[in-house]
FIVEXTI-750763 format. One record per residue: x, y, z of N, C-alpha, C, O in turn; residue number from 1. Coordinates in steps of 0.02 Angstrom, whole numbers. Layout:
# FIVEXTI-750763
n.x->X&n.y->Y&n.z->Z&ca.x->X&ca.y->Y&ca.z->Z&c.x->X&c.y->Y&c.z->Z&o.x->X&o.y->Y&o.z->Z&n->NUM;
...
# end
This chain:
# FIVEXTI-750763
n.x->31&n.y->-71&n.z->-5&ca.x->-3&ca.y->-5&ca.z->0&c.x->56&c.y->71&c.z->-4&o.x->114&o.y->84&o.z->12&n->1;
n.x->6&n.y->100&n.z->-30&ca.x->62&ca.y->171&ca.z->-61&c.x->22&c.y->237&c.z->-27&o.x->-39&o.y->236&o.z->-30&n->2;
n.x->53&n.y->287&n.z->1&ca.x->16&ca.y->334&ca.z->23&c.x->-45&c.y->362&c.z->-23&o.x->-99&o.y->378&o.z->2&n->3;
n.x->-29&n.y->367&n.z->-101&ca.x->-75&ca.y->378&ca.z->-146&c.x->-134&c.y->333&c.z->-148&o.x->-182&o.y->343&o.z->-185&n->4;
n.x->-132&n.y->293&n.z->-116&ca.x->-179&ca.y->235&ca.z->-117&c.x->-219&c.y->246&c.z->-73&o.x->-276&o.y->227&o.z->-87&n->5;
n.x->-212&n.y->274&n.z->-10&ca.x->-246&ca.y->289&ca.z->47&c.x->-325&c.y->310&c.z->36&o.x->-337&o.y->361&o.z->3&n->6;
n.x->-372&n.y->277&n.z->60&ca.x->-448&ca.y->300&ca.z->47&c.x->-473&c.y->303&c.z->106&o.x->-442&o.y->269&o.z->148&n->7;
n.x->-531&n.y->340&n.z->130&ca.x->-571&ca.y->331&ca.z->186&c.x->-622&c.y->272&c.z->160&o.x->-625&o.y->252&o.z->102&n->8;
n.x->-652&n.y->254&n.z->205&ca.x->-701&ca.y->190&ca.z->202&c.x->-766&c.y->213&c.z->170&o.x->-788&o.y->270&o.z->181&n->9;
n.x->-794&n.y->174&n.z->135&ca.x->-856&ca.y->188&ca.z->113&c.x->-907&c.y->233&c.z->153&o.x->-919&o.y->206&o.z->207&n->10;
n.x->-935&n.y->283&n.z->146&ca.x->-967&ca.y->302&ca.z->194&c.x->-942&c.y->361&c.z->259&o.x->-975&o.y->397&o.z->296&n->11;
n.x->-883&n.y->350&n.z->253&ca.x->-857&ca.y->381&ca.z->315&c.x->-850&c.y->449&c.z->307&o.x->-860&o.y->485&o.z->356&n->12;
n.x->-830&n.y->478&n.z->242&ca.x->-848&ca.y->549&ca.z->251&c.x->-889&c.y->574&c.z->192&o.x->-877&o.y->562&o.z->133&n->13;
n.x->-950&n.y->617&n.z->220&ca.x->-1004&ca.y->655&ca.z->180&c.x->-976&c.y->723&c.z->170&o.x->-951&o.y->760&o.z->212&n->14;
n.x->-986&n.y->733&n.z->102&ca.x->-963&ca.y->791&ca.z->75&c.x->-1014&c.y->847&c.z->86&o.x->-1071&o.y->832&o.z->69&n->15;
n.x->-1005&n.y->904&n.z->109&ca.x->-1044&ca.y->952&ca.z->133&c.x->-1081&c.y->991&c.z->63&o.x->-1060&o.y->1003&o.z->7&n->16;
n.x->-1142&n.y->1002&n.z->93&ca.x->-1194&ca.y->1019&ca.z->19&c.x->-1163&c.y->1104&c.z->32&o.x->-1151&o.y->1135&o.z->84&n->17;
n.x->-1158&n.y->1121&n.z->-28&ca.x->-1136&ca.y->1194&ca.z->-59&c.x->-1192&c.y->1229&c.z->-80&o.x->-1203&o.y->1231&o.z->-141&n->18;
n.x->-1235&n.y->1261&n.z->-36&ca.x->-1307&ca.y->1295&ca.z->-67&c.x->-1298&c.y->1351&c.z->-112&o.x->-1248&o.y->1384&o.z->-98&n->19;
n.x->-1322&n.y->1366&n.z->-147&ca.x->-1338&ca.y->1437&ca.z->-189&c.x->-1264&c.y->1423&c.z->-234&o.x->-1221&o.y->1466&o.z->-229&n->20;
n.x->-1255&n.y->1378&n.z->-268&ca.x->-1199&ca.y->1372&ca.z->-322&c.x->-1221&c.y->1348&c.z->-382&o.x->-1191&o.y->1303&o.z->-410&n->21;
n.x->-1283&n.y->1381&n.z->-413&ca.x->-1293&ca.y->1359&ca.z->-462&c.x->-1352&c.y->1295&c.z->-473&o.x->-1358&o.y->1248&o.z->-433&n->22;
n.x->-1395&n.y->1304&n.z->-540&ca.x->-1455&ca.y->1243&ca.z->-540&c.x->-1424&c.y->1180&c.z->-545&o.x->-1457&o.y->1135&o.z->-520&n->23;
n.x->-1364&n.y->1162&n.z->-573&ca.x->-1355&ca.y->1093&ca.z->-562&c.x->-1333&c.y->1072&c.z->-498&o.x->-1335&o.y->1010&o.z->-491&n->24;
n.x->-1317&n.y->1098&n.z->-457&ca.x->-1312&ca.y->1064&ca.z->-386&c.x->-1379&c.y->1050&c.z->-355&o.x->-1370&o.y->1022&o.z->-300&n->25;
n.x->-1422&n.y->1056&n.z->-365&ca.x->-1482&ca.y->1039&ca.z->-340&c.x->-1504&c.y->1092&c.z->-268&o.x->-1552&o.y->1081&o.z->-231&n->26;
n.x->-1468&n.y->1135&n.z->-262&ca.x->-1486&ca.y->1176&ca.z->-197&c.x->-1454&c.y->1252&c.z->-228&o.x->-1415&o.y->1287&o.z->-195&n->27;
n.x->-1471&n.y->1265&n.z->-276&ca.x->-1456&ca.y->1324&ca.z->-329&c.x->-1515&c.y->1385&c.z->-315&o.x->-1574&o.y->1373&o.z->-301&n->28;
n.x->-1492&n.y->1438&n.z->-321&ca.x->-1549&ca.y->1501&ca.z->-334&c.x->-1564&c.y->1523&c.z->-261&o.x->-1533&o.y->1569&o.z->-234&n->29;
n.x->-1616&n.y->1485&n.z->-229&ca.x->-1648&ca.y->1502&ca.z->-161&c.x->-1617&c.y->1458&c.z->-119&o.x->-1647&o.y->1453&o.z->-65&n->30;
n.x->-1567&n.y->1425&n.z->-124&ca.x->-1533&ca.y->1381&ca.z->-85&c.x->-1555&c.y->1349&c.z->-26&o.x->-1526&o.y->1346&o.z->28&n->31;
n.x->-1636&n.y->1317&n.z->-48&ca.x->-1667&ca.y->1278&ca.z->1&c.x->-1705&c.y->1333&c.z->42&o.x->-1744&o.y->1307&o.z->83&n->32;
n.x->-1705&n.y->1401&n.z->41&ca.x->-1749&ca.y->1430&ca.z->93&c.x->-1821&c.y->1455&c.z->65&o.x->-1857&o.y->1495&o.z->95&n->33;
n.x->-1834&n.y->1426&n.z->5&ca.x->-1914&ca.y->1450&ca.z->-27&c.x->-1914&c.y->1520&c.z->-54&o.x->-1859&o.y->1547&o.z->-59&n->34;
n.x->-1962&n.y->1551&n.z->-71&ca.x->-1964&ca.y->1613&ca.z->-99&c.x->-1992&c.y->1670&c.z->-44&o.x->-2042&o.y->1660&o.z->-9&n->35;
n.x->-1958&n.y->1719&n.z->-41&ca.x->-1978&ca.y->1774&ca.z->-11&c.x->-2003&c.y->1755&c.z->64&o.x->-2011&o.y->1698&o.z->86&n->36;
n.x->-2013&n.y->1810&n.z->96&ca.x->-2026&ca.y->1809&ca.z->182&c.x->-1978&c.y->1810&c.z->228&o.x->-1922&o.y->1823&o.z->207&n->37;
n.x->-1984&n.y->1800&n.z->286&ca.x->-1945&ca.y->1843&ca.z->336&c.x->-1873&c.y->1781&c.z->327&o.x->-1813&o.y->1792&o.z->319&n->38;
n.x->-1910&n.y->1723&n.z->332&ca.x->-1855&ca.y->1669&ca.z->338&c.x->-1804&c.y->1660&c.z->274&o.x->-1756&o.y->1622&o.z->279&n->39;
n.x->-1814&n.y->1692&n.z->221&ca.x->-1775&ca.y->1670&ca.z->167&c.x->-1716&c.y->1743&c.z->164&o.x->-1669&o.y->1746&o.z->125&n->40;
n.x->-1731&n.y->1787&n.z->207&ca.x->-1677&ca.y->1833&ca.z->212&c.x->-1626&c.y->1818&c.z->257&o.x->-1634&o.y->1776&o.z->301&n->41;
n.x->-1578&n.y->1848&n.z->250&ca.x->-1517&ca.y->1845&ca.z->309&c.x->-1523&c.y->1895&c.z->362&o.x->-1540&o.y->1953&o.z->350&n->42;
n.x->-1510&n.y->1870&n.z->427&ca.x->-1504&ca.y->1911&ca.z->489&c.x->-1582&c.y->1895&c.z->533&o.x->-1611&o.y->1932&o.z->573&n->43;
n.x->-1601&n.y->1828&n.z->507&ca.x->-1672&ca.y->1809&ca.z->538&c.x->-1659&c.y->1789&c.z->622&o.x->-1608&o.y->1759&o.z->641&n->44;
n.x->-1705&n.y->1806&n.z->662&ca.x->-1705&ca.y->1776&ca.z->733&c.x->-1776&c.y->1791&c.z->748&o.x->-1802&o.y->1846&o.z->758&n->45;
n.x->-1805&n.y->1721&n.z->746&ca.x->-1881&ca.y->1723&ca.z->756&c.x->-1891&c.y->1664&c.z->818&o.x->-1946&o.y->1638&o.z->811&n->46;
n.x->-1862&n.y->1641&n.z->865&ca.x->-1856&ca.y->1589&ca.z->879&c.x->-1919&c.y->1587&c.z->938&o.x->-1940&o.y->1531&o.z->954&n->47;
n.x->-1941&n.y->1633&n.z->962&ca.x->-1993&ca.y->1632&ca.z->1014&c.x->-2049&c.y->1689&c.z->984&o.x->-2091&o.y->1716&o.z->1020&n->48;
n.x->-2041&n.y->1701&n.z->908&ca.x->-2087&ca.y->1739&ca.z->891&c.x->-2148&c.y->1703&c.z->867&o.x->-2143&o.y->1648&o.z->838&n->49;
n.x->-2220&n.y->1740&n.z->880&ca.x->-2279&ca.y->1702&ca.z->860&c.x->-2315&c.y->1752&c.z->818&o.x->-2377&o.y->1753&o.z->821&n->50;
n.x->-2282&n.y->1796&n.z->777&ca.x->-2325&ca.y->1839&ca.z->736&c.x->-2374&c.y->1885&c.z->776&o.x->-2435&o.y->1890&o.z->767&n->51;
n.x->-2347&n.y->1908&n.z->809&ca.x->-2371&ca.y->1977&ca.z->849&c.x->-2420&c.y->1946&c.z->914&o.x->-2435&o.y->1987&o.z->957&n->52;
n.x->-2442&n.y->1882&n.z->921&ca.x->-2471&ca.y->1848&ca.z->971&c.x->-2423&c.y->1849&c.z->1032&o.x->-2362&o.y->1850&o.z->1021&n->53;
n.x->-2443&n.y->1849&n.z->1084&ca.x->-2412&ca.y->1846&ca.z->1145&c.x->-2366&c.y->1782&c.z->1153&o.x->-2394&o.y->1727&o.z->1150&n->54;
n.x->-2304&n.y->1785&n.z->1162&ca.x->-2267&ca.y->1708&ca.z->1147&c.x->-2294&c.y->1664&c.z->1199&o.x->-2322&o.y->1688&o.z->1248&n->55;
n.x->-2288&n.y->1612&n.z->1192&ca.x->-2307&ca.y->1557&ca.z->1252&c.x->-2253&c.y->1563&c.z->1316&o.x->-2278&o.y->1556&o.z->1372&n->56;
n.x->-2191&n.y->1572&n.z->1313&ca.x->-2160&ca.y->1581&ca.z->1362&c.x->-2172&c.y->1649&c.z->1406&o.x->-2138&o.y->1662&o.z->1456&n->57;
n.x->-2226&n.y->1691&n.z->1380&ca.x->-2240&ca.y->1742&ca.z->1420&c.x->-2311&c.y->1742&c.z->1442&o.x->-2339&o.y->1781&o.z->1481&n->58;
n.x->-2337&n.y->1686&n.z->1409&ca.x->-2416&ca.y->1677&ca.z->1422&c.x->-2409&c.y->1627&c.z->1502&o.x->-2448&o.y->1634&o.z->1548&n->59;
n.x->-2365&n.y->1591&n.z->1501&ca.x->-2356&ca.y->1534&ca.z->1552&c.x->-2343&c.y->1583&c.z->1636&o.x->-2304&o.y->1630&o.z->1643&n->60;
n.x->-2389&n.y->1555&n.z->1689&ca.x->-2368&ca.y->1578&ca.z->1748&c.x->-2297&c.y->1571&c.z->1776&o.x->-2264&o.y->1519&o.z->1773&n->61;
n.x->-2278&n.y->1627&n.z->1802&ca.x->-2192&ca.y->1624&ca.z->1835&c.x->-2217&c.y->1606&c.z->1903&o.x->-2263&o.y->1636&o.z->1932&n->62;
n.x->-2176&n.y->1543&n.z->1933&ca.x->-2180&ca.y->1529&ca.z->2001&c.x->-2110&c.y->1517&c.z->2040&o.x->-2057&o.y->1520&o.z->2010&n->63;
n.x->-2113&n.y->1508&n.z->2087&ca.x->-2050&ca.y->1499&ca.z->2139&c.x->-2019&c.y->1567&c.z->2151&o.x->-2048&o.y->1622&o.z->2148&n->64;
n.x->-1953&n.y->1555&n.z->2167&ca.x->-1919&ca.y->1605&ca.z->2197&c.x->-1839&c.y->1583&c.z->2191&o.x->-1815&o.y->1534&o.z->2220&n->65;
n.x->-1804&n.y->1626&n.z->2149&ca.x->-1724&ca.y->1626&ca.z->2140&c.x->-1682&c.y->1662&c.z->2202&o.x->-1683&o.y->1723&o.z->2210&n->66;
n.x->-1659&n.y->1633&n.z->2230&ca.x->-1620&ca.y->1672&ca.z->2283&c.x->-1552&c.y->1686&c.z->2265&o.x->-1510&o.y->1642&o.z->2270&n->67;
n.x->-1533&n.y->1757&n.z->2240&ca.x->-1478&ca.y->1787&ca.z->2222&c.x->-1414&c.y->1778&c.z->2251&o.x->-1359&o.y->1779&o.z->2224&n->68;
n.x->-1431&n.y->1768&n.z->2318&ca.x->-1380&ca.y->1763&ca.z->2372&c.x->-1368&c.y->1694&c.z->2398&o.x->-1346&o.y->1682&o.z->2454&n->69;
n.x->-1384&n.y->1643&n.z->2348&ca.x->-1382&ca.y->1575&ca.z->2378&c.x->-1306&c.y->1543&c.z->2358&o.x->-1278&o.y->1550&o.z->2304&n->70;
n.x->-1286&n.y->1512&n.z->2405&ca.x->-1213&ca.y->1494&ca.z->2405&c.x->-1215&c.y->1420&c.z->2367&o.x->-1260&o.y->1378&o.z->2373&n->71;
n.x->-1151&n.y->1417&n.z->2324&ca.x->-1147&ca.y->1368&ca.z->2285&c.x->-1089&c.y->1319&c.z->2301&o.x->-1031&o.y->1335&o.z->2288&n->72;
n.x->-1106&n.y->1259&n.z->2331&ca.x->-1052&ca.y->1231&ca.z->2369&c.x->-1014&c.y->1188&c.z->2316&o.x->-1045&o.y->1172&o.z->2265&n->73;
n.x->-957&n.y->1170&n.z->2323&ca.x->-917&ca.y->1114&ca.z->2287&c.x->-931&c.y->1065&c.z->2325&o.x->-918&o.y->1076&o.z->2384&n->74;
n.x->-959&n.y->997&n.z->2309&ca.x->-976&ca.y->942&ca.z->2348&c.x->-933&c.y->882&c.z->2337&o.x->-921&o.y->859&o.z->2281&n->75;
n.x->-909&n.y->856&n.z->2397&ca.x->-866&ca.y->796&ca.z->2392&c.x->-898&c.y->742&c.z->2441&o.x->-925&o.y->755&o.z->2494&n->76;
n.x->-891&n.y->676&n.z->2412&ca.x->-903&ca.y->630&ca.z->2469&c.x->-846&c.y->595&c.z->2503&o.x->-787&o.y->594&o.z->2485&n->77;
n.x->-871&n.y->569&n.z->2551&ca.x->-800&ca.y->529&ca.z->2606&c.x->-779&c.y->487&c.z->2564&o.x->-719&o.y->489&o.z->2548&n->78;
n.x->-819&n.y->441&n.z->2536&ca.x->-776&ca.y->378&ca.z->2495&c.x->-727&c.y->396&c.z->2442&o.x->-678&o.y->361&o.z->2432&n->79;
n.x->-742&n.y->458&n.z->2405&ca.x->-694&ca.y->482&ca.z->2354&c.x->-633&c.y->520&c.z->2399&o.x->-580&o.y->516&o.z->2368&n->80;
n.x->-627&n.y->547&n.z->2451&ca.x->-574&ca.y->567&ca.z->2503&c.x->-550&c.y->503&c.z->2523&o.x->-490&o.y->498&o.z->2509&n->81;
n.x->-569&n.y->461&n.z->2546&ca.x->-532&ca.y->402&ca.z->2553&c.x->-492&c.y->366&c.z->2496&o.x->-432&o.y->354&o.z->2500&n->82;
n.x->-532&n.y->350&n.z->2445&ca.x->-496&ca.y->339&ca.z->2385&c.x->-422&c.y->372&c.z->2358&o.x->-373&o.y->345&o.z->2332&n->83;
n.x->-435&n.y->434&n.z->2375&ca.x->-375&ca.y->480&ca.z->2355&c.x->-324&c.y->470&c.z->2430&o.x->-263&o.y->475&o.z->2429&n->84;
n.x->-349&n.y->461&n.z->2472&ca.x->-299&ca.y->444&ca.z->2527&c.x->-261&c.y->388&c.z->2516&o.x->-200&o.y->387&o.z->2523&n->85;
n.x->-299&n.y->334&n.z->2498&ca.x->-268&ca.y->264&ca.z->2486&c.x->-214&c.y->274&c.z->2418&o.x->-159&o.y->247&o.z->2413&n->86;
n.x->-248&n.y->319&n.z->2367&ca.x->-207&ca.y->322&ca.z->2309&c.x->-139&c.y->366&c.z->2325&o.x->-95&o.y->372&o.z->2283&n->87;
n.x->-134&n.y->391&n.z->2376&ca.x->-66&ca.y->441&ca.z->2405&c.x->-75&c.y->514&c.z->2393&o.x->-29&o.y->551&o.z->2411&n->88;
n.x->-136&n.y->541&n.z->2360&ca.x->-152&ca.y->606&ca.z->2335&c.x->-160&c.y->651&c.z->2394&o.x->-141&o.y->709&o.z->2391&n->89;
n.x->-186&n.y->628&n.z->2446&ca.x->-207&ca.y->658&ca.z->2494&c.x->-163&c.y->632&c.z->2577&o.x->-142&o.y->576&o.z->2590&n->90;
n.x->-160&n.y->692&n.z->2620&ca.x->-118&ca.y->674&ca.z->2680&c.x->-175&c.y->667&c.z->2729&o.x->-235&o.y->658&o.z->2717&n->91;
n.x->-143&n.y->672&n.z->2792&ca.x->-191&ca.y->664&ca.z->2852&c.x->-227&c.y->730&c.z->2875&o.x->-278&o.y->733&o.z->2909&n->92;
n.x->-191&n.y->782&n.z->2849&ca.x->-214&ca.y->865&ca.z->2858&c.x->-248&c.y->872&c.z->2799&o.x->-209&o.y->865&o.z->2752&n->93;
n.x->-300&n.y->881&n.z->2783&ca.x->-348&ca.y->904&ca.z->2737&c.x->-378&c.y->962&c.z->2743&o.x->-422&o.y->973&o.z->2784&n->94;
n.x->-350&n.y->1017&n.z->2690&ca.x->-401&ca.y->1073&ca.z->2693&c.x->-434&c.y->1085&c.z->2617&o.x->-428&o.y->1044&o.z->2571&n->95;
n.x->-459&n.y->1129&n.z->2612&ca.x->-494&ca.y->1141&ca.z->2548&c.x->-448&c.y->1156&c.z->2474&o.x->-458&o.y->1142&o.z->2415&n->96;
n.x->-396&n.y->1190&n.z->2507&ca.x->-338&ca.y->1195&ca.z->2453&c.x->-313&c.y->1127&c.z->2434&o.x->-305&o.y->1114&o.z->2374&n->97;
n.x->-301&n.y->1085&n.z->2477&ca.x->-266&ca.y->1024&ca.z->2473&c.x->-312&c.y->985&c.z->2422&o.x->-291&o.y->956&o.z->2372&n->98;
n.x->-366&n.y->988&n.z->2439&ca.x->-429&ca.y->956&ca.z->2392&c.x->-430&c.y->982&c.z->2328&o.x->-437&o.y->941&o.z->2283&n->99;
n.x->-425&n.y->1044&n.z->2313&ca.x->-415&ca.y->1049&ca.z->2244&c.x->-339&c.y->1032&c.z->2209&o.x->-332&o.y->1006&o.z->2154&n->100;
n.x->-289&n.y->1051&n.z->2249&ca.x->-230&ca.y->1030&ca.z->2213&c.x->-218&c.y->953&c.z->2206&o.x->-175&o.y->926&o.z->2172&n->101;
n.x->-257&n.y->929&n.z->2237&ca.x->-254&ca.y->845&ca.z->2219&c.x->-296&c.y->830&c.z->2164&o.x->-289&o.y->772&o.z->2145&n->102;
n.x->-335&n.y->862&n.z->2134&ca.x->-369&ca.y->854&ca.z->2086&c.x->-433&c.y->833&c.z->2106&o.x->-473&o.y->826&o.z->2059&n->103;
n.x->-453&n.y->821&n.z->2161&ca.x->-530&ca.y->783&ca.z->2178&c.x->-591&c.y->835&c.z->2169&o.x->-651&o.y->821&o.z->2162&n->104;
n.x->-556&n.y->909&n.z->2172&ca.x->-613&ca.y->957&ca.z->2154&c.x->-587&c.y->1002&c.z->2097&o.x->-526&o.y->1015&o.z->2093&n->105;
n.x->-626&n.y->1022&n.z->2057&ca.x->-605&ca.y->1059&ca.z->2015&c.x->-590&c.y->1144&c.z->2043&o.x->-536&o.y->1173&o.z->2037&n->106;
n.x->-630&n.y->1164&n.z->2065&ca.x->-638&ca.y->1228&ca.z->2095&c.x->-678&c.y->1239&c.z->2158&o.x->-729&o.y->1205&o.z->2167&n->107;
n.x->-658&n.y->1281&n.z->2203&ca.x->-687&ca.y->1286&ca.z->2276&c.x->-759&c.y->1311&c.z->2285&o.x->-797&o.y->1299&o.z->2332&n->108;
n.x->-773&n.y->1361&n.z->2216&ca.x->-825&ca.y->1395&ca.z->2217&c.x->-852&c.y->1430&c.z->2268&o.x->-819&o.y->1481&o.z->2279&n->109;
n.x->-914&n.y->1422&n.z->2314&ca.x->-913&ca.y->1465&ca.z->2375&c.x->-899&c.y->1423&c.z->2435&o.x->-927&o.y->1435&o.z->2488&n->110;
n.x->-861&n.y->1379&n.z->2431&ca.x->-826&ca.y->1332&ca.z->2485&c.x->-850&c.y->1261&c.z->2464&o.x->-886&o.y->1253&o.z->2415&n->111;
n.x->-823&n.y->1200&n.z->2511&ca.x->-827&ca.y->1138&ca.z->2487&c.x->-870&c.y->1121&c.z->2543&o.x->-866&o.y->1151&o.z->2597&n->112;
n.x->-919&n.y->1068&n.z->2530&ca.x->-950&ca.y->1039&ca.z->2586&c.x->-944&c.y->973&c.z->2569&o.x->-949&o.y->950&o.z->2512&n->113;
n.x->-929&n.y->929&n.z->2639&ca.x->-907&ca.y->854&ca.z->2638&c.x->-997&c.y->814&c.z->2654&o.x->-1042&o.y->823&o.z->2695&n->114;
n.x->-988&n.y->777&n.z->2607&ca.x->-1065&ca.y->737&ca.z->2619&c.x->-1029&c.y->653&c.z->2641&o.x->-970&o.y->635&o.z->2640&n->115;
n.x->-1082&n.y->621&n.z->2656&ca.x->-1071&ca.y->554&ca.z->2701&c.x->-1057&c.y->492&c.z->2641&o.x->-1032&o.y->438&o.z->2658&n->116;
n.x->-1072&n.y->502&n.z->2591&ca.x->-1092&ca.y->437&ca.z->2542&c.x->-1025&c.y->404&c.z->2542&o.x->-977&o.y->439&o.z->2526&n->117;
n.x->-1016&n.y->348&n.z->2556&ca.x->-957&ca.y->300&ca.z->2543&c.x->-922&c.y->309&c.z->2622&o.x->-941&o.y->349&o.z->2665&n->118;
n.x->-878&n.y->269&n.z->2627&ca.x->-855&ca.y->246&ca.z->2679&c.x->-775&c.y->288&c.z->2711&o.x->-735&o.y->296&o.z->2665&n->119;
n.x->-758&n.y->303&n.z->2754&ca.x->-690&ca.y->328&ca.z->2776&c.x->-663&c.y->279&c.z->2836&o.x->-695&o.y->260&o.z->2885&n->120;
n.x->-593&n.y->265&n.z->2818&ca.x->-572&ca.y->229&ca.z->2874&c.x->-499&c.y->252&c.z->2893&o.x->-471&o.y->231&o.z->2944&n->121;
n.x->-478&n.y->284&n.z->2861&ca.x->-426&ca.y->328&ca.z->2909&c.x->-438&c.y->391&c.z->2941&o.x->-488&o.y->427&o.z->2937&n->122;
n.x->-384&n.y->397&n.z->2974&ca.x->-392&ca.y->441&ca.z->3040&c.x->-365&c.y->507&c.z->3021&o.x->-305&o.y->520&o.z->3027&n->123;
n.x->-416&n.y->556&n.z->2995&ca.x->-383&ca.y->604&ca.z->2960&c.x->-415&c.y->679&c.z->2976&o.x->-471&o.y->680&o.z->3001&n->124;
n.x->-386&n.y->734&n.z->2965&ca.x->-410&ca.y->803&ca.z->3002&c.x->-433&c.y->841&c.z->2949&o.x->-391&o.y->870&o.z->2914&n->125;
n.x->-503&n.y->848&n.z->2936&ca.x->-529&ca.y->882&ca.z->2874&c.x->-548&c.y->958&c.z->2906&o.x->-568&o.y->964&o.z->2964&n->126;
n.x->-540&n.y->1017&n.z->2859&ca.x->-563&ca.y->1061&ca.z->2868&c.x->-590&c.y->1106&c.z->2820&o.x->-553&o.y->1141&o.z->2786&n->127;
n.x->-652&n.y->1108&n.z->2816&ca.x->-694&ca.y->1127&ca.z->2763&c.x->-744&c.y->1184&c.z->2773&o.x->-732&o.y->1213&o.z->2826&n->128;
n.x->-793&n.y->1208&n.z->2741&ca.x->-818&ca.y->1270&ca.z->2726&c.x->-900&c.y->1235&c.z->2763&o.x->-937&o.y->1276&o.z->2791&n->129;
n.x->-922&n.y->1162&n.z->2758&ca.x->-979&ca.y->1137&ca.z->2765&c.x->-967&c.y->1061&c.z->2766&o.x->-920&o.y->1032&o.z->2738&n->130;
n.x->-1021&n.y->1028&n.z->2808&ca.x->-1026&ca.y->965&ca.z->2805&c.x->-1083&c.y->936&c.z->2827&o.x->-1114&o.y->969&o.z->2869&n->131;
n.x->-1106&n.y->884&n.z->2812&ca.x->-1173&ca.y->861&ca.z->2841&c.x->-1151&c.y->822&c.z->2902&o.x->-1093&o.y->803&o.z->2910&n->132;
n.x->-1214&n.y->808&n.z->2959&ca.x->-1207&ca.y->787&ca.z->3025&c.x->-1167&c.y->706&c.z->3002&o.x->-1115&o.y->681&o.z->3024&n->133;
n.x->-1204&n.y->687&n.z->2961&ca.x->-1185&ca.y->605&ca.z->2954&c.x->-1099&c.y->600&c.z->2937&o.x->-1064&o.y->562&o.z->2970&n->134;
n.x->-1071&n.y->642&n.z->2883&ca.x->-1013&ca.y->644&ca.z->2881&c.x->-957&c.y->650&c.z->2940&o.x->-907&o.y->617&o.z->2952&n->135;
n.x->-987&n.y->706&n.z->2972&ca.x->-957&ca.y->729&ca.z->3038&c.x->-937&c.y->667&c.z->3089&o.x->-885&o.y->658&o.z->3120&n->136;
n.x->-998&n.y->627&n.z->3087&ca.x->-1003&ca.y->564&ca.z->3124&c.x->-954&c.y->522&c.z->3096&o.x->-902&o.y->510&o.z->3127&n->137;
n.x->-965&n.y->499&n.z->3041&ca.x->-918&ca.y->465&ca.z->3004&c.x->-853&c.y->466&c.z->3021&o.x->-828&o.y->415&o.z->3045&n->138;
n.x->-807&n.y->534&n.z->3010&ca.x->-747&ca.y->548&ca.z->3023&c.x->-736&c.y->534&c.z->3094&o.x->-687&o.y->499&o.z->3105&n->139;
n.x->-771&n.y->553&n.z->3144&ca.x->-763&ca.y->545&ca.z->3202&c.x->-757&c.y->474&c.z->3235&o.x->-719&o.y->458&o.z->3281&n->140;
n.x->-807&n.y->431&n.z->3197&ca.x->-806&ca.y->353&ca.z->3199&c.x->-761&c.y->332&c.z->3196&o.x->-749&o.y->286&o.z->3235&n->141;
n.x->-706&n.y->354&n.z->3144&ca.x->-642&ca.y->331&ca.z->3115&c.x->-579&c.y->354&c.z->3148&o.x->-524&o.y->331&o.z->3136&n->142;
n.x->-593&n.y->406&n.z->3194&ca.x->-542&ca.y->436&ca.z->3245&c.x->-517&c.y->487&c.z->3204&o.x->-456&o.y->495&o.z->3210&n->143;
n.x->-539&n.y->515&n.z->3171&ca.x->-521&ca.y->582&ca.z->3150&c.x->-564&c.y->646&c.z->3179&o.x->-605&o.y->642&o.z->3225&n->144;
n.x->-550&n.y->694&n.z->3152&ca.x->-597&ca.y->756&ca.z->3158&c.x->-612&c.y->796&c.z->3100&o.x->-568&o.y->803&o.z->3057&n->145;
n.x->-678&n.y->826&n.z->3091&ca.x->-692&ca.y->860&ca.z->3040&c.x->-719&c.y->936&c.z->3051&o.x->-780&o.y->940&o.z->3057&n->146;
n.x->-690&n.y->984&n.z->3054&ca.x->-707&ca.y->1047&ca.z->3069&c.x->-734&c.y->1094&c.z->3018&o.x->-708&o.y->1096&o.z->2962&n->147;
n.x->-788&n.y->1132&n.z->3033&ca.x->-820&ca.y->1163&ca.z->2987&c.x->-797&c.y->1240&c.z->2993&o.x->-822&o.y->1268&o.z->3042&n->148;
n.x->-763&n.y->1274&n.z->2961&ca.x->-743&ca.y->1338&ca.z->2959&c.x->-792&c.y->1392&c.z->2928&o.x->-806&o.y->1386&o.z->2868&n->149;
n.x->-813&n.y->1431&n.z->2954&ca.x->-859&ca.y->1497&ca.z->2927&c.x->-817&c.y->1534&c.z->2882&o.x->-759&o.y->1551&o.z->2893&n->150;
n.x->-855&n.y->1545&n.z->2824&ca.x->-805&ca.y->1570&ca.z->2775&c.x->-822&c.y->1653&c.z->2779&o.x->-875&o.y->1681&o.z->2793&n->151;
n.x->-755&n.y->1682&n.z->2759&ca.x->-753&ca.y->1757&ca.z->2780&c.x->-805&c.y->1798&c.z->2740&o.x->-809&o.y->1780&o.z->2681&n->152;
n.x->-842&n.y->1845&n.z->2756&ca.x->-910&ca.y->1874&ca.z->2711&c.x->-879&c.y->1924&c.z->2675&o.x->-830&o.y->1948&o.z->2703&n->153;
n.x->-892&n.y->1946&n.z->2625&ca.x->-860&ca.y->1994&ca.z->2591&c.x->-882&c.y->2067&c.z->2637&o.x->-938&o.y->2070&o.z->2663&n->154;
n.x->-839&n.y->2115&n.z->2642&ca.x->-859&ca.y->2175&ca.z->2687&c.x->-895&c.y->2226&c.z->2623&o.x->-869&o.y->2246&o.z->2570&n->155;
n.x->-969&n.y->2235&n.z->2653&ca.x->-1016&ca.y->2275&ca.z->2622&c.x->-1024&c.y->2348&c.z->2659&o.x->-1063&o.y->2390&o.z->2637&n->156;
# end
């Protein structure tokens, strides 16, 4: 086999349709847009437009409440922390920055909250922004401590 004999498998590469390139192409002249009208022109944006009628998304009742000051915590489970300890990526003193540096959590967000899914067997000292009661009990049962630190509020 030579370089010039290389070919794609049959049906692996489909050529793209070049619209508006003459009558022989099958998509010439109006390029599949039909004749006249708003949608045949360029710069069309009519996603929620219903011809002057009140759009559906505006007719539906609005419900609920969005709390703009709600905290968005990064969540980590005890089972994953134990897995990283066994792999040697985390030590006995675990802080939020160590959790991020080890790759267990991508970013801190408004803080890190520990949940009790999974088992922890190592005696560790964990210091995080939040934790569930079950997680605190599980860490203490393993002989460690889990302290919840209050996050410094921005000066207003």
